[in-house]
C-alpha positions in Angstrom: -180.7 -3.8 -44.6 -183.0 -6.4 -45.9 -186.6 -7.0 -44.9 -186.8 -10.2 -43.0 -190.2 -10.3 -41.4 -192.0 -13.6 -42.1 -195.7 -13.5 -42.4 -197.3 -16.0 -40.1 -194.1 -16.9 -38.4 -192.6 -13.7 -37.0 -195.1 -11.2 -38.3 -196.4 -8.8 -35.6 -198.3 -5.5 -35.9 -194.8 -3.8 -35.7 -193.3 -5.7 -38.6 -196.6 -5.4 -40.6 -196.4 -1.6 -40.1 -192.8 -1.5 -41.3 -193.6 -3.6 -44.3 -196.6 -1.4 -45.2 -194.5 1.7 -45.0 -191.8 0.1 -47.2 -189.2 0.8 -44.5 -186.0 -1.3 -44.5 -185.6 -3.3 -41.4 -184.2 -6.5 -40.0 -185.8 -8.8 -37.5 -183.6 -10.5 -34.9 -185.1 -13.4 -32.9 -183.7 -15.1 -29.8 -185.1 -17.6 -27.3 -186.6 -15.6 -24.6 -186.0 -17.0 -21.0 -189.1 -16.3 -18.8 -186.6 -16.1 -15.8 -184.7 -13.2 -17.4 -184.7 -10.2 -15.1 -184.4 -7.7 -17.9 -185.9 -8.0 -21.3 -183.6 -5.5 -22.8 -180.5 -6.9 -21.2 -181.5 -10.3 -22.4 -181.6 -8.9 -26.0 -178.2 -7.3 -25.5 -176.6 -10.4 -24.3 -178.2 -13.0 -26.6 -177.9 -10.9 -29.8 -174.4 -9.5 -28.9 -175.4 -5.9 -29.6 -174.0 -2.8 -27.8 -176.5 -1.7 -25.0 -176.5 1.8 -26.4 -178.2 0.6 -29.6 -181.0 -1.3 -28.0 -184.0 0.7 -26.9 -186.9 -0.1 -24.5 -190.4 1.2 -25.0 -192.0 2.5 -21.8 -195.5 3.8 -21.4 -196.0 6.7 -19.0 -199.0 8.8 -17.9 -198.3 12.4 -18.6 -201.0 14.6 -17.1 -203.5 11.9 -17.6 -202.5 11.0 -21.1 -200.6 7.8 -22.0 -197.2 8.7 -23.7 -194.5 6.5 -25.0 -190.9 7.0 -24.0 -188.2 5.0 -26.0 -184.8 5.0 -24.1 -181.7 2.9 -24.2 -182.0 -0.4 -22.2 -178.9 0.5 -20.3 -180.5 3.6 -18.7 -183.7 4.8 -17.3 -186.6 7.0 -18.4 -186.4 10.5 -16.9 -190.1 11.1 -16.2 -189.6 14.8 -15.7 -187.8 15.2 -19.0 -190.5 13.1 -20.7 -193.3 15.4 -19.3 -191.3 18.5 -20.3 -190.8 17.1 -23.9 -194.5 16.9 -24.5 -195.3 20.1 -22.7 -196.7 18.3 -19.6 -196.1 18.9 -15.9 -196.2 15.5 -14.3 -195.4 12.0 -15.4 -195.5 8.6 -13.8 -195.2 5.1 -15.2 -198.5 4.0 -16.6 -200.4 1.1 -15.1 -199.0 -2.1 -16.7 -202.6 -3.2 -17.7 -203.3 0.2 -19.3 -200.0 0.0 -21.3 -200.9 -3.5 -22.6 -204.5 -2.5 -23.4 -203.5 0.6 -25.3 -200.5 -0.9 -27.1 -201.9 -4.3 -27.9 -198.7 -5.9 -26.7 -197.6 -7.6 -23.5 -194.9 -6.1 -21.2 -191.5 -7.0 -22.3 -192.8 -7.0 -25.9 -194.3 -3.5 -26.3 -193.1 -2.0 -29.5 -193.3 1.7 -30.4 -194.4 0.5 -33.8 -197.8 -0.9 -34.8 -199.6 -0.1 -31.5 -203.3 -0.6 -31.3 -203.7 3.1 -30.4 -201.1 5.5 -31.6 -199.7 7.4 -28.6 -197.5 10.5 -28.4 -194.0 9.1 -28.6 -190.6 10.6 -27.6 -187.4 8.9 -28.6 -184.3 9.6 -26.6 -182.0 11.8 -28.7 -179.1 9.4 -28.3 -180.7 7.1 -30.9 -179.7 9.6 -33.5 -176.1 8.8 -32.9 -176.4 5.4 -34.4 -176.9 4.2 -38.0 -179.5 1.7 -36.7 -181.2 1.0 -33.4 -183.1 -2.0 -32.1 -186.6 -1.9 -30.5 -189.1 -4.6 -29.7 -190.7 -6.1 -32.7 -193.9 -6.7 -30.6 -193.0 -10.0 -28.9 -190.6 -11.1 -26.2 -187.6 -12.5 -27.9 -188.0 -10.5 -31.1 -186.3 -7.3 -32.0 -186.4 -5.1 -35.0 -183.4 -3.1 -36.3 -184.1 0.0 -38.3 -182.7 3.5 -38.9 -183.6 6.0 -36.1 -185.0 8.5 -38.6 -187.4 5.8 -39.9 -188.5 5.1 -36.2 -189.1 8.8 -35.7 -191.1 9.1 -39.0 -193.3 6.1 -38.4 -194.2 6.9 -34.8 -194.3 10.7 -35.4 -191.9 10.9 -32.5 -190.2 13.9 -30.9 -186.6 13.5 -30.0 -185.4 14.8 -26.7 -183.0 13.9 -23.9 -185.3 11.6 -21.8 -182.9 9.0 -20.8 -180.6 9.0 -17.8 
């Protein structure tokens, strides 16, 4: 996989973090439609990628602490499983404004990489079944493809069955 991030053009904190770490990745851009009802579904359709390989980044509040769950776009985040994975009791989706403030990204473009404030991260274990996965590169209409092991290493993520 070649590095394809372009400084100034497509560079985001996520791609800068990948470049700094020397991790191989590929950036995939597409024209985002503001009327799209699903950011992940839009990426699947426009990039022609199997939905099982495209992951969405969701921010939840687990016992008062913001926590990132990364799950396939074709499924949902199991909040109980997320809480359990990090040793918590209760989880709820985070307030969107808090998720944006903490990550430094806008909804629909939140990446697990290069976040303003590193949060505990849990990656759905199904990611490990694929040679590469796609996650937001930090902007709507921009995905980054990388090996799941690199995603785990760069985010210090746990892997657990958190998708349903």
